[in-house]
N, C-alpha and C positions, 0 to 999 in steps of 0.2 A: 333112551336114548345117549347114542356115545358119540362122538368125534374117536375114534381107534386113532393107536400112534403105534400101532402096525398092522399090517395086514389080517382081515377076520373078511371069510365068507359066507354069502348065507347059510347057513344049514350048520357050520362048525357052531360048538357045543365046547364047554368049558366047565370046569367045578370052579367056582368062584376063586379060591385060592391064587390059584394060576390064569385068570383072564388076565388076555393083555392091555397093556397099561392104554389109556384113552384118557379123555378130558370128558367127564357128565357136560351131558347138555341140557338134558331134562331128569328130573327124581320121577320114581316110577306113577303111573295113569292109569287109571279105568277106565271106562264106558266109554271105548269107542273100540271099533274091531282091529283087528291089524290088520285088516283091508286098506281100512281109512289111513288109519298109522300111515301104512308105508306110501299109502298116495299124499296126505300130507307132507312128509319128509319128500320125496321126489320132486315134487312140484318147489319145496324148498330150496332143495341142491342147486336144482339149473342155478337160480340167479346166485346163491351165496358163495363166497371166496375159499377157498381152502388158507389156514391160517396157522403160524407160529407161535404156539407159545413158550413161555421162560418158567421156569422155577420160581419161587419168591422166596418160601418161608416152608418147614412140613410143619403136619399137625395130625390129629387123632380122630378120625370121623366115627358117624355110626351110634348105635343104642348104648354103646357098652364102651364107646370110646377105643375101638379095637383095630379099627381102617386105616390103614397107615396113607393120607394122600401127602400131594405136595399141591402146596396152595400156589395158583396161577394168575399172572397177569389179567386183568378184566378183560381187557379189550381183545377180538370181537367175541368172546364167550359169552357174557353179560347179555349181549347183544341177541346172539344167535338163540339164546333161553329164553330170552324174553319176545322174542320173533316166532321160536316155537311155541313156547307155551299160548300165547294168542291162539295161535291155528292151529293147536289141536281143543285149544279152550269152546272156541267156532264151532267146532265138529263136537262139542256137543262131551268132552275129553272132562276129566279132574283130575289134577294133581290128589295123589293118596297121602300125603303127609307135607302138606300145607308150608308148614315152616320151613321146607330144606327151597322155598322156590321162589321167587322175584325177591324180594328184600332180603329174605332166608338164602337165599343160593351163592354159596360160593363157590369160583371159576377151582377148579381141580384135577388134578391128575391122581389115580387113584395105581399106587402098590400093588404088587402081587410076591408070593413066596421067592421071585425069580427071579425077578426086576423091579428095580424101585427109580423114578426121575428126580433127581439129584435139585438140592437151589441151585441155582446158576447154569441149565443145563437148558436146551432148546432143543422141541419135535414140532414136525412139521404136520398139520392134522391134512388130512387131504378128502375125506369123506365122512360123512353120518350114517350110521348106523342103529338100525329098530332092531333092542336086545329084548327079548322075553326071560322075565326072570323067575318064571315058575320052575319049581325041580330043578335041572341044570339047565344053564342059563344057555340062552343059544341066539345065535346071530339069525333075525328073521328077514332081514335087508340090508343092503348097502347101496349108498347113494355116493355119488362120487360128486363134490362137490366141485362150484364155479361151468358144468357142461353146458351152460347156455352160450358163455364167453368162448369155449372150444370150436361151438359150431357156428361163430361168427366169423372165426377167421378161415 
C-alpha cells in the first residue's frame, strides 16, 4: 500500500525500476482478499488528510541494499502506517515481513530509474493506492485522501 506522489490509476502496471515515486505506507500483506483490502483503504481514505513529505536523508533498502530511498519526516506517514496496519489486521491480514512494520517501519520515498526524491525536497500525497506486487506491479485501486472533508463543504 502506497501514497503515490505522481498520478496513478487503477489498472496501471509498472516494471519495478519504473514505478512512480511514492511513500510506502504498508509492506506487503497477505491473508486478505483484494476486495476486502480495497474496502479498508476506501473507508480509511475518506477521513485521512492529504499530506506533504520532506526528504531527510538517503538510504539503501531491500534484502541486497539495492533500492535507493529517501527517508522522510515520520508524521503523518507513521500514523497512517499504524492506523492502516491495525485496520487490515482486524480483517485477518498479516504483514509478510513483520520486521518492516510497526517499530521497524521507516517512512520513505522509493526512487526509480528515472526519478529520485532529493533531501530537502517536498511533495504532496493526495491519495492511497493498493498495489499488487505479483508479477508486474499493478495498481488495484486508488482512493483520494480527505474526501469526507470535501463532502461537508
